[in-house]
TORTOR-954650 format. One record per residue (C-alpha): residue in one letter; y, x, z. Coordinates in pm, whole numbers, plus 50000, padded with zeros to 5 digits. Example, Ala and Ser with C-alpha at 12.3 -4.5 7.8 and 13.67 -1.06 7.14 Angstrom:
# residues 2
+---------+-------+-------+-------+
| residuo |    py |    px |    pz |
+---------+-------+-------+-------+
|       A | 49550 | 51230 | 50780 |
|       S | 49894 | 51367 | 50714 |
+---------+-------+-------+-------+
# end
This chain:
# residues 487
+---------+-------+-------+-------+
| residuo |    py |    px |    pz |
+---------+-------+-------+-------+
|       M | 64136 | 85037 | 48591 |
|       A | 64261 | 85078 | 48264 |
|       V | 64413 | 85379 | 48144 |
|       P | 64768 | 85329 | 48115 |
|       E | 64942 | 85277 | 47845 |
|       V | 65147 | 85575 | 47851 |
|       R | 64881 | 85860 | 47815 |
|       L | 64775 | 85741 | 47568 |
|       R | 64852 | 85847 | 47188 |
|       A | 64697 | 85777 | 46902 |
|       L | 64671 | 86136 | 46651 |
|       N | 64583 | 85968 | 46310 |
|       D | 64647 | 85593 | 46216 |
|       R | 64234 | 85562 | 46069 |
|       P | 64086 | 85225 | 46244 |
|       L | 63804 | 85219 | 46510 |
|       Q | 63488 | 85234 | 46342 |
|       P | 63312 | 85000 | 46575 |
|       R | 62887 | 84990 | 46410 |
|       R | 62857 | 85359 | 46459 |
|       R | 62697 | 85573 | 46676 |
|       W | 62842 | 85652 | 46994 |
|       V | 63144 | 85693 | 47114 |
|       L | 63270 | 86099 | 47140 |
|       Y | 63450 | 86224 | 47367 |
|       W | 63567 | 86562 | 47257 |
|       M | 63653 | 86792 | 47570 |
|       T | 63896 | 87098 | 47502 |
|       S | 64109 | 87111 | 47835 |
|       F | 64020 | 86869 | 48069 |
|       R | 63717 | 87086 | 48099 |
|       R | 63529 | 86857 | 48437 |
|       T | 63397 | 86544 | 48589 |
|       R | 63610 | 86385 | 48781 |
|       F | 63935 | 86294 | 48803 |
|       N | 64016 | 86312 | 48420 |
|       F | 64194 | 86021 | 48201 |
|       A | 63996 | 86140 | 47887 |
|       L | 63643 | 86145 | 47996 |
|       D | 63723 | 85743 | 48194 |
|       R | 63897 | 85625 | 47857 |
|       A | 63584 | 85725 | 47664 |
|       I | 63392 | 85543 | 47913 |
|       E | 63617 | 85252 | 47833 |
|       H | 63569 | 85258 | 47511 |
|       A | 63135 | 85318 | 47531 |
|       K | 63081 | 85004 | 47776 |
|       A | 63372 | 84767 | 47524 |
|       L | 63193 | 84872 | 47245 |
|       G | 62817 | 84965 | 47430 |
|       K | 62768 | 85242 | 47289 |
|       P | 62628 | 85585 | 47437 |
|       L | 62882 | 85840 | 47512 |
|       L | 62876 | 86153 | 47386 |
|       V | 63087 | 86459 | 47494 |
|       L | 63155 | 86767 | 47248 |
|       E | 63215 | 87097 | 47473 |
|       A | 63271 | 87375 | 47221 |
|       L | 63378 | 87706 | 47285 |
|       R | 63451 | 87949 | 46983 |
|       V | 63516 | 88366 | 46935 |
|       G | 63816 | 88341 | 46722 |
|       Y | 64075 | 88178 | 46959 |
|       P | 64373 | 88417 | 47032 |
|       D | 64282 | 88656 | 47250 |
|       S | 63971 | 88608 | 47340 |
|       N | 63684 | 88866 | 47596 |
|       D | 63490 | 88894 | 47818 |
|       R | 63766 | 88790 | 48079 |
|       L | 63826 | 88443 | 47928 |
|       H | 63503 | 88343 | 47769 |
|       T | 63365 | 88419 | 48108 |
|       F | 63550 | 88205 | 48327 |
|       I | 63501 | 87896 | 48104 |
|       L | 63209 | 87951 | 48021 |
|       E | 63096 | 87937 | 48396 |
|       G | 63245 | 87587 | 48400 |
|       M | 63120 | 87482 | 48074 |
|       A | 62744 | 87522 | 48291 |
|       E | 62849 | 87330 | 48557 |
|       N | 62955 | 87046 | 48389 |
|       A | 62613 | 87058 | 48175 |
|       R | 62459 | 87050 | 48544 |
|       R | 62643 | 86707 | 48616 |
|       F | 62592 | 86549 | 48285 |
|       A | 62261 | 86602 | 48331 |
|       K | 62253 | 86326 | 48582 |
|       A | 62449 | 86061 | 48409 |
|       P | 62378 | 85875 | 48094 |
|       V | 62584 | 86097 | 47909 |
|       L | 62541 | 86355 | 47614 |
|       H | 62690 | 86652 | 47685 |
|       V | 62704 | 86884 | 47403 |
|       P | 62817 | 87246 | 47526 |
|       Y | 62820 | 87507 | 47210 |
|       V | 62901 | 87867 | 47165 |
|       E | 62992 | 88009 | 46837 |
|       E | 62817 | 88325 | 46872 |
|       T | 62888 | 88399 | 46508 |
|       A | 63294 | 88306 | 46448 |
|       G | 63282 | 88046 | 46194 |
|       D | 62975 | 87913 | 46279 |
|       G | 63115 | 87572 | 46451 |
|       A | 63308 | 87504 | 46159 |
|       G | 63212 | 87146 | 46063 |
|       L | 63054 | 87003 | 46382 |
|       L | 63324 | 86829 | 46512 |
|       E | 63323 | 86618 | 46167 |
|       A | 62948 | 86592 | 46169 |
|       L | 62952 | 86422 | 46532 |
|       A | 63300 | 86201 | 46430 |
|       A | 63108 | 86090 | 46111 |
|       E | 62855 | 85904 | 46375 |
|       A | 63138 | 85816 | 46590 |
|       C | 63357 | 85470 | 46667 |
|       V | 63627 | 85612 | 46836 |
|       V | 63749 | 86093 | 46872 |
|       V | 63834 | 86110 | 47245 |
|       G | 64060 | 86376 | 47292 |
|       D | 64264 | 86599 | 47583 |
|       D | 64659 | 86524 | 47505 |
|       W | 64786 | 86909 | 47617 |
|       P | 65093 | 87031 | 47490 |
|       C | 65074 | 87442 | 47412 |
|       Y | 64911 | 87701 | 47297 |
|       F | 64714 | 87651 | 46984 |
|       V | 64582 | 87313 | 47098 |
|       P | 64788 | 87079 | 46965 |
|       R | 64797 | 87281 | 46612 |
|       M | 64434 | 87224 | 46614 |
|       Q | 64409 | 86805 | 46734 |
|       A | 64704 | 86751 | 46451 |
|       A | 64446 | 86935 | 46205 |
|       A | 64096 | 86811 | 46321 |
|       A | 64329 | 86451 | 46301 |
|       S | 64387 | 86465 | 45915 |
|       R | 64035 | 86551 | 45804 |
|       L | 63882 | 86245 | 46028 |
|       D | 63796 | 85882 | 45890 |
|       V | 63831 | 85758 | 46278 |
|       R | 64047 | 85694 | 46531 |
|       L | 64125 | 86037 | 46694 |
|       E | 64303 | 85894 | 47028 |
|       L | 64435 | 86219 | 47310 |
|       V | 64464 | 86099 | 47678 |
|       D | 64697 | 86280 | 47930 |
|       S | 64548 | 86382 | 48187 |
|       N | 64768 | 86669 | 48296 |
|       G | 64961 | 86530 | 48601 |
|       L | 65122 | 86281 | 48749 |
|       W | 65365 | 86241 | 48595 |
|       P | 65298 | 86076 | 48206 |
|       M | 65444 | 86336 | 47966 |
|       R | 65558 | 86089 | 47735 |
|       A | 65672 | 85836 | 48014 |
|       T | 66071 | 85970 | 47908 |
|       D | 66161 | 86108 | 47613 |
|       R | 66413 | 86328 | 47835 |
|       V | 66348 | 86742 | 47845 |
|       F | 66509 | 86793 | 48194 |
|       T | 66681 | 87119 | 48245 |
|       T | 66672 | 87162 | 48628 |
|       A | 66385 | 87128 | 48902 |
|       H | 66672 | 86899 | 49107 |
|       S | 66711 | 86641 | 48794 |
|       F | 66317 | 86681 | 48774 |
|       R | 66277 | 86558 | 49132 |
|       A | 66593 | 86383 | 49128 |
|       H | 66468 | 86141 | 48826 |
|       L | 66071 | 86125 | 48968 |
|       Q | 66205 | 86015 | 49309 |
|       K | 66309 | 85768 | 49105 |
|       A | 66024 | 85663 | 48817 |
|       L | 65706 | 85837 | 48971 |
|       P | 65573 | 85546 | 49233 |
|       P | 65459 | 85340 | 48935 |
|       H | 65288 | 85627 | 48794 |
|       L | 65086 | 85687 | 49025 |
|       T | 64751 | 85543 | 48944 |
|       L | 64433 | 85857 | 48948 |
|       P | 64143 | 85874 | 48731 |
|       A | 63801 | 85814 | 48839 |
|       D | 63695 | 85994 | 49107 |
|       A | 63323 | 85995 | 49011 |
|       P | 63341 | 85822 | 48666 |
|       L | 63010 | 85964 | 48605 |
|       A | 62801 | 85825 | 48941 |
|       R | 62604 | 85496 | 48869 |
|       L | 62718 | 85482 | 48552 |
|       D | 62521 | 85222 | 48294 |
|       L | 62561 | 85296 | 47950 |
|       P | 62286 | 85347 | 47662 |
|       T | 62163 | 85693 | 47602 |
|       T | 62132 | 85893 | 47294 |
|       T | 61986 | 86224 | 47110 |
|       L | 62121 | 86480 | 46898 |
|       P | 62056 | 86402 | 46545 |
|       A | 61790 | 86680 | 46466 |
|       A | 62028 | 86828 | 46142 |
|       I | 62318 | 86879 | 46343 |
|       A | 62077 | 86978 | 46662 |
|       R | 61879 | 87288 | 46418 |
|       R | 62275 | 87367 | 46240 |
|       W | 62423 | 87372 | 46616 |
|       G | 62264 | 87222 | 46887 |
|       R | 62319 | 87341 | 47276 |
|       A | 62434 | 87694 | 47391 |
|       P | 62156 | 87945 | 47475 |
|       K | 62050 | 87917 | 47836 |
|       D | 62163 | 88294 | 47909 |
|       L | 62525 | 88167 | 47714 |
|       L | 62544 | 87906 | 47856 |
|       E | 62489 | 88146 | 48180 |
|       A | 62780 | 88384 | 48121 |
|       R | 62493 | 88634 | 48105 |
|       P | 62634 | 88996 | 48040 |
|       A | 62455 | 89074 | 47807 |
|       A | 62457 | 88793 | 47611 |
|       I | 62816 | 88791 | 47640 |
|       A | 62844 | 89181 | 47543 |
|       A | 62679 | 89030 | 47188 |
|       L | 62967 | 88825 | 47085 |
|       P | 63245 | 88923 | 46835 |
|       I | 63513 | 88958 | 47100 |
|       D | 63721 | 89193 | 47285 |
|       H | 63487 | 89380 | 47532 |
|       S | 63756 | 89553 | 47672 |
|       V | 63929 | 89288 | 47950 |
|       P | 63606 | 89284 | 48182 |
|       P | 63571 | 88934 | 48396 |
|       G | 63807 | 88907 | 48650 |
|       V | 63743 | 88829 | 48998 |
|       M | 63738 | 88483 | 49020 |
|       R | 63432 | 88259 | 48917 |
|       G | 63522 | 87946 | 48700 |
|       G | 63379 | 87553 | 48687 |
|       S | 63403 | 87246 | 48917 |
|       H | 63250 | 87399 | 49216 |
|       V | 63409 | 87720 | 49285 |
|       A | 63766 | 87469 | 49242 |
|       E | 63704 | 87211 | 49458 |
|       A | 63531 | 87416 | 49700 |
|       R | 63862 | 87655 | 49749 |
|       L | 64097 | 87376 | 49691 |
|       S | 63980 | 87209 | 50007 |
|       L | 63943 | 87505 | 50172 |
|       F | 64345 | 87594 | 50093 |
|       V | 64386 | 87216 | 50250 |
|       S | 64207 | 87247 | 50526 |
|       K | 64244 | 87552 | 50640 |
|       R | 64546 | 87676 | 50502 |
|       L | 64798 | 87444 | 50324 |
|       A | 64968 | 87429 | 50728 |
|       D | 65107 | 87792 | 50684 |
|       Y | 65189 | 87790 | 50302 |
|       P | 65537 | 87748 | 50321 |
|       V | 65551 | 88149 | 50474 |
|       A | 65206 | 88263 | 50373 |
|       R | 65232 | 88203 | 50014 |
|       N | 65483 | 88444 | 49927 |
|       E | 65293 | 88729 | 50170 |
|       P | 65073 | 88928 | 49865 |
|       E | 64928 | 89067 | 50168 |
|       Q | 64781 | 88716 | 50310 |
|       D | 64594 | 88424 | 50148 |
|       G | 64847 | 88186 | 50165 |
|       T | 64823 | 88053 | 49795 |
|       S | 64612 | 87788 | 49658 |
|       A | 64507 | 88053 | 49363 |
|       L | 64421 | 87710 | 49159 |
|       S | 64604 | 87779 | 48857 |
|       P | 64298 | 87903 | 48645 |
|       Y | 64106 | 87624 | 48761 |
|       L | 64433 | 87383 | 48713 |
|       H | 64433 | 87551 | 48361 |
|       F | 64149 | 87492 | 48217 |
|       G | 64070 | 87145 | 48339 |
|       H | 63820 | 87283 | 48595 |
|       V | 63967 | 87125 | 48873 |
|       S | 64343 | 86841 | 48756 |
|       A | 64611 | 86816 | 48950 |
|       H | 64533 | 86430 | 49069 |
|       H | 64248 | 86570 | 49241 |
|       V | 64463 | 86810 | 49416 |
|       F | 64718 | 86517 | 49476 |
|       A | 64410 | 86353 | 49634 |
|       E | 64353 | 86534 | 49884 |
|       V | 64641 | 86692 | 49961 |
|       A | 64727 | 86267 | 50022 |
|       R | 64388 | 86205 | 50206 |
|       Y | 64454 | 86558 | 50448 |
|       E | 64792 | 86407 | 50517 |
|       R | 64647 | 86061 | 50510 |
|       W | 64950 | 85946 | 50346 |
|       T | 64921 | 85608 | 50142 |
|       P | 65167 | 85518 | 49857 |
|       D | 65343 | 85284 | 50060 |
|       L | 65492 | 85551 | 50305 |
|       L | 65693 | 85651 | 49958 |
|       G | 66063 | 85581 | 50044 |
|       R | 66362 | 85539 | 49823 |
|       S | 66561 | 85826 | 49590 |
|       I | 66681 | 86127 | 49827 |
|       G | 66881 | 86241 | 49499 |
|       G | 66645 | 86499 | 49425 |
|       S | 66625 | 86682 | 49778 |
|       K | 66275 | 86911 | 49820 |
|       S | 66209 | 86732 | 50145 |
|       G | 66158 | 86417 | 50287 |
|       W | 66064 | 86171 | 50029 |
|       W | 65668 | 86174 | 50015 |
|       K | 65722 | 86152 | 50449 |
|       M | 65464 | 86434 | 50473 |
|       S | 65411 | 86723 | 50682 |
|       P | 65687 | 87005 | 50521 |
|       A | 65428 | 87226 | 50412 |
|       A | 65234 | 86989 | 50236 |
|       E | 65590 | 86846 | 50071 |
|       A | 65642 | 87261 | 50010 |
|       F | 65405 | 87264 | 49796 |
|       L | 65354 | 86897 | 49621 |
|       D | 65725 | 87079 | 49522 |
|       E | 65591 | 87349 | 49332 |
|       L | 65219 | 87136 | 49181 |
|       V | 65470 | 86846 | 49100 |
|       T | 65827 | 86935 | 49073 |
|       W | 65765 | 87287 | 48875 |
|       R | 65425 | 87282 | 48734 |
|       E | 65544 | 86892 | 48559 |
|       L | 65886 | 87002 | 48455 |
|       A | 65718 | 87315 | 48256 |
|       Y | 65445 | 87046 | 48035 |
|       N | 65747 | 86842 | 48027 |
|       L | 65916 | 87120 | 47823 |
|       C | 65588 | 87188 | 47629 |
|       A | 65527 | 86815 | 47560 |
|       L | 65903 | 86719 | 47371 |
|       R | 65985 | 87039 | 47261 |
|       P | 65641 | 87127 | 47010 |
|       D | 65808 | 87332 | 46834 |
|       D | 65995 | 87637 | 47069 |
|       Y | 65901 | 87548 | 47389 |
|       G | 65865 | 87922 | 47441 |
|       S | 66209 | 88058 | 47267 |
|       L | 66501 | 88194 | 47392 |
|       A | 66632 | 87831 | 47239 |
|       T | 66538 | 87682 | 47532 |
|       L | 66770 | 87900 | 47779 |
|       P | 67093 | 87708 | 47923 |
|       A | 67399 | 87845 | 47717 |
|       F | 67495 | 88123 | 48031 |
|       A | 67205 | 88294 | 48047 |
|       K | 67176 | 88294 | 47565 |
|       A | 67552 | 88427 | 47618 |
|       T | 67518 | 88697 | 47926 |
|       L | 67175 | 88800 | 47785 |
|       K | 67365 | 88845 | 47427 |
|       K | 67652 | 88985 | 47599 |
|       H | 67479 | 89290 | 47761 |
|       E | 67226 | 89333 | 47459 |
|       K | 67376 | 89658 | 47384 |
|       D | 67328 | 89829 | 47751 |
|       P | 67176 | 90130 | 47837 |
|       R | 66830 | 90117 | 47980 |
|       P | 66764 | 90376 | 48218 |
|       H | 66383 | 90292 | 48203 |
|       L | 66237 | 90185 | 47885 |
|       Y | 65848 | 90198 | 47849 |
|       S | 65662 | 90132 | 47583 |
|       D | 65382 | 89850 | 47600 |
|       E | 65093 | 90071 | 47628 |
|       Q | 65291 | 90238 | 47942 |
|       L | 65346 | 89849 | 48078 |
|       E | 64992 | 89815 | 47990 |
|       R | 64851 | 90061 | 48217 |
|       A | 65126 | 90042 | 48447 |
|       E | 65284 | 90383 | 48407 |
|       T | 65657 | 90313 | 48544 |
|       H | 65846 | 90433 | 48817 |
|       D | 65840 | 90161 | 49035 |
|       P | 65511 | 90160 | 49247 |
|       L | 65548 | 89807 | 49346 |
|       W | 65519 | 89744 | 48988 |
|       N | 65275 | 89906 | 48875 |
|       A | 65032 | 89777 | 49163 |
|       T | 65124 | 89406 | 49075 |
|       Q | 65037 | 89490 | 48715 |
|       R | 64696 | 89662 | 48813 |
|       Q | 64629 | 89340 | 49010 |
|       L | 64675 | 89081 | 48701 |
|       V | 64468 | 89394 | 48499 |
|       R | 64219 | 89440 | 48765 |
|       D | 64183 | 89085 | 48895 |
|       G | 64271 | 88871 | 48585 |
|       W | 64555 | 88697 | 48846 |
|       F | 64867 | 88761 | 49047 |
|       H | 65066 | 88721 | 49331 |
|       N | 65308 | 88427 | 49261 |
|       Y | 65592 | 88591 | 49420 |
|       L | 65555 | 88911 | 49263 |
|       R | 65541 | 88724 | 48914 |
|       M | 65915 | 88679 | 48961 |
|       L | 65965 | 89075 | 49009 |
|       W | 65684 | 89126 | 48707 |
|       G | 65917 | 88991 | 48501 |
|       K | 66243 | 89022 | 48605 |
|       K | 66167 | 89469 | 48546 |
|       I | 66022 | 89400 | 48278 |
|       L | 66361 | 89229 | 48111 |
|       E | 66493 | 89560 | 48252 |
|       W | 66290 | 89767 | 48125 |
|       S | 66312 | 89629 | 47727 |
|       P | 66572 | 89631 | 47432 |
|       S | 66597 | 89303 | 47436 |
|       A | 66564 | 88937 | 47615 |
|       K | 66345 | 88836 | 47342 |
|       H | 66131 | 89187 | 47289 |
|       A | 66090 | 89115 | 47729 |
|       L | 65991 | 88742 | 47664 |
|       E | 65741 | 88925 | 47356 |
|       R | 65594 | 89118 | 47653 |
|       M | 65532 | 88928 | 47888 |
|       E | 65368 | 88678 | 47717 |
|       R | 65124 | 88958 | 47550 |
|       L | 65004 | 89087 | 47889 |
|       M | 64975 | 88767 | 48008 |
|       N | 64774 | 88623 | 47742 |
|       R | 64541 | 88918 | 47740 |
|       Y | 64520 | 88926 | 48121 |
|       S | 64585 | 88654 | 48345 |
|       L | 64315 | 88338 | 48344 |
|       D | 64635 | 88139 | 48373 |
|       G | 64780 | 88262 | 48021 |
|       R | 64843 | 88080 | 47786 |
|       D | 64984 | 87806 | 47996 |
|       P | 65289 | 87521 | 48051 |
|       C | 65428 | 87692 | 48352 |
|       S | 65357 | 88078 | 48177 |
|       Y | 65597 | 87998 | 47951 |
|       A | 65813 | 87802 | 48204 |
|       G | 65804 | 88136 | 48427 |
|       Y | 65885 | 88382 | 48149 |
|       L | 66180 | 88147 | 48034 |
|       W | 66280 | 88107 | 48414 |
|       V | 66338 | 88508 | 48444 |
|       L | 66521 | 88520 | 48153 |
|       G | 66766 | 88249 | 48302 |
|       R | 66556 | 87848 | 48264 |
|       C | 66614 | 87630 | 48449 |
|       D | 66830 | 87856 | 48729 |
|       R | 67193 | 87883 | 48713 |
|       A | 67455 | 88159 | 48688 |
|       W | 67444 | 88433 | 48976 |
|       G | 67730 | 88657 | 49075 |
|       P | 67771 | 88974 | 49039 |
|       E | 67755 | 89081 | 48674 |
|       R | 67509 | 89307 | 48637 |
|       P | 67402 | 89562 | 48348 |
|       I | 67137 | 89412 | 48131 |
|       F | 67126 | 89144 | 48366 |
|       G | 67427 | 89018 | 48340 |
|       S | 67396 | 88668 | 48522 |
|       V | 67116 | 88647 | 48494 |
|       R | 66950 | 88623 | 48812 |
|       Y | 66882 | 88971 | 48973 |
|       M | 66540 | 89169 | 49138 |
|       S | 66448 | 89447 | 49235 |
|       S | 66142 | 89653 | 49375 |
|       E | 66380 | 89749 | 49687 |
|       N | 66485 | 89383 | 49808 |
|       T | 66158 | 89241 | 49770 |
|       A | 66016 | 89471 | 49983 |
|       R | 66195 | 89450 | 50227 |
|       K | 66140 | 89030 | 50232 |
|       I | 65774 | 89065 | 50241 |
|       S | 65517 | 89334 | 50325 |
|       V | 65395 | 89493 | 50080 |
|       K | 65237 | 89794 | 50276 |
|       G | 64876 | 89686 | 50237 |
|       F | 64861 | 89552 | 49871 |
|       L | 64992 | 89950 | 49805 |
|       A | 64716 | 90071 | 49878 |
|       K | 64499 | 89822 | 49750 |
|       Y | 64612 | 89827 | 49445 |
|       A | 64669 | 90138 | 49399 |
|       A | 64554 | 90386 | 49076 |
|       R | 64247 | 90465 | 49057 |
+---------+-------+-------+-------+
# end
């Protein structure tokens, strides 16, 4: 089945070059071999042109916030992809820079032999700028493919400001877009093969085995930040798929209650794998649908944006899909359609802008420095434990993220300062930072996709308030506090 046109866009006006050597898939964000519309599109081109398929999956050392944690996770995914592509008639080039700038020119060299270049249409961080710069240099078409979620990012030009309005829209407009990418596009794939030209192999070539296997000594030799060690999660599609299977079969039924308890493993914890593309939202949806024995013909008419009842699945599955589809893809909607300011205060609703401005000069009983926050040196034990989970593990509990952000607002000189601090801490330590969902989370703390709340409070005004004391009354935290106590 062809990739839907609504998921395709050319990033330059260059022509296809059908006489050239191969189809090039520049894999940057959808780092997987399954449920990947971009890979499907590259295979479509290769079959139509009768050409080999070359997949470039590169990792440079100079990306923002590069450190041992992010590098290790990405490399573990690259190694898994190398194993999977090795079983198919596809030339996979896992390239890892060992010195800043060494990778310059690699994409252009491969594109010079390409009939077409296919890339991942991901709307956030430095990726769009990098792709736009590349597109301007190439003499061949660079075509981006959206494989982010069930709802194609550019199927509408409307930026939704609430989950309810977006949910209501999806209930009317999503069904025609429920075509999934291929589960196993490499199975029985029949394509001509190719090899890397000697000149390119000498200058760039595949990553050395010790780097591709993320051996600590090899990573220690790279010019990246070594003060942030690997987290507790391993990267790669194999690990992600195992985590997904476990969640759906063993934990989905308890999700509505267990997801809010930090002492339980009740969330999917798939966000790092979704962020780096080791698993796709389509794959997650397919597994939930299979477990629920669901088919698209069960969908009814719109129910006006209500949270449950439209999918015709169990309440637990519908609660999970509201997070996976509504809230996650609402974040992608913002980043895709407001590319210049998706992470700024300008995206806040009028009430939030006004109330935060009104209370900007309110006295702050506690003002902590960036270093105190990073080291979890506040007066608040629950916040400190949450920050330590982020720093130690590379991921932290979904429910406590809300409290984490709210307290940073309370302890910062301004909302702008709070936004910068949340982004800085997440970018440095979190495996799922630098993501549309991350920016949506920061902005939710400041009032986006929310309403005005009363009573009006110091600092917060009418932005939703949270306290550690109330949080500790709602959920069990004693074990969590003990686990993430100061060492």
